[in-house]
N, C-alpha and C positions, 0 to 999 in steps of 0.2 A: 504494500500500500504506500502511496507516495502523494505528497502534497507540496505545493510550492508557495513560498511567501516572498513577495517582492518588497524589499526594504528601500525606500527613498534613494534619490540620486546621490552618487558620490561627487565631491567637489571637483575632483580631477578626472572624473569619468565622463564628463559631458552632460548636457541637459537631458538626454533621452536614455542614458544608460542606467540600469538598476542592478543592484546586487540581488542575488537570489539565494535564498536559504531553502534547503530541501529538508522536509520533515517526513519521516516514515515510521511505520509501525508494522509488526508482524502479526497478522490476524490468523495465522495458521490455517488458512484456506477455509475458515468457518464463516458462513453467511451472517449469522447473528453478531458475531464479534466484529466482522467487517462493518456492518451497519452502525454499531455502537461507536467504533473508532472513527468512522466518517463523520458522525455527529460531533465527536470530540474535535476533529480537525477543523470543522466549520465553526463551531460555537466556542471552543476553548482556545485552540491554537490560532484561530482567525486567519487561516490561509487564504490566498487569493485564487487558487486554482487547484482542482483535484485531478490527478492522473489515475485513471481507473485500473482495476486489477487485471490479471491474466485470467481468463475464463469467463464465459458468458454467465454462468450461474452466479458468480461473485459480483459481476458487473450489474446484474439485475438488482441485487440487494443494494449495492453502492449507489446506483443511479436513482433509486427511489429516494434515498436520503438527499442526494443533490437536488432532485426535483422539489422535494418538500421545502428546502431552504432557498429555492430559486438560485441555485449555485452552479457554476460551470464545471463540467467534468469531461475530460477527454478519455474516451474508452479506447485504449491503445491495444488491447489484446482480447477483444470479444467480437463475435460476429453473429450470434444468434439473432434471427429475425425478430424474436419476441422483444428484444431490447428496443428495436426501432418501431414496432407496431403499437406501442403504448401512447405515442403522441407527446412524449416528453420534449421539452424545449431546451433543456440545459445539458443534455448528453450529446457529445460529438464523437463520431466514430472515424476511424482511419482504415478499418478492415472492410473488405467486400462482405456483404451479408451472406451467411452460410448457404442459403438456398441458391445463390448465384455464383458460388465459388467455381463450379465446373462448367459454366456456360461457354467459356472460350475453348475448353478441352473438347466438349461435345460438338461445338461448332466446327472446330478443326477436324475432328473425326469425320464429320459429314463432308467437309471440303475435300478430304483425302479419299473419299469413297468407302470409308469404313462404316459398317452397318450394324455389326453384332457387338453389343455392349455388355460387359460384366461389371457389376457393382458389388462391392463388399464394404462393410463399415462397422465400426465399434458401436456397442450398445449404450451410447450416451447421447445427450442432447445434440451437441454440435455435429458429430458425424451423421446422426440420423437426419438432421436438417440438410447436410451436404447431399446425402443420398436422395432425399426427397426432391431437392432442386434438380439433381442430375436426372432423375426419372421424368420430371416435368419437361426438361429441355430435350431429352431423348424423344419423348412423345411429340413434342412440338415440331421437331425436325424429321419425324417419320422414321426414326431408327428403331432397332429392336433390342430389347433387354433379354439376354439369354441366360443371365445368372444374376441373382439379387439376394444377398445373404447378410444378415447381421451376425456378428460374433460377440461373445461375452467380453466385457471390458477387461477382465483379468486373464484373457487368453495369452498363452505363450507359445503354443504349438499350432502352426497354421498349415501344416502339411495336408491335412484332410480338406480344408477349405480350398487350398490351391489345387488339389487333385479334382475336386468337384467342379471348380471353375474351369480348369483345363479341359475337362471332358465336354464342356459346352462349346469349346472352340471359339472364344470371343475374338473380335478384331482389336478391341481395346479394353483395358481394365481400368476402372475408376475406383479408387479407395478413399473412404472417409476414415482416416486412421490417425494415430498419434506417432510421434517419432520412434518410441520404443517398439511399437508394433512393426 
């Protein structure tokens, strides 16, 4: 969790330069703790800007606090469509929404004459949204999904999944996964 405080102009720094102080806390990836600490950053630390957490779930909690206080927050590591569908005015994103992450990949597949698409994804919110968006784009472009499977978030052995996917002979494979996967 990160917040920024701008501290007045320095005399030799010029009229537009500001010193920046970074304040951060470890919320241990807990939504309730995150919300409480964001309240603290806004009301007690009196920061000027919030930098959102990594993950859509934590950003959902943090952005609710920012919105409640009419306070700006940059969501630097979250892409769930749910964040943007709430109509909040104070949360600003830099990531492509999850359901649109694979639009270019699927469009490129179509341009290259590839038609048979395999989709696999982790059983958590973000990868599910990536898969959902990929399905919609595949249908929109008239391509065919030949494999579509969710795997458990704690999976470590992907041999069976790869064999099932391989048996369907896809032209392209799209994964909604995490780095370790």
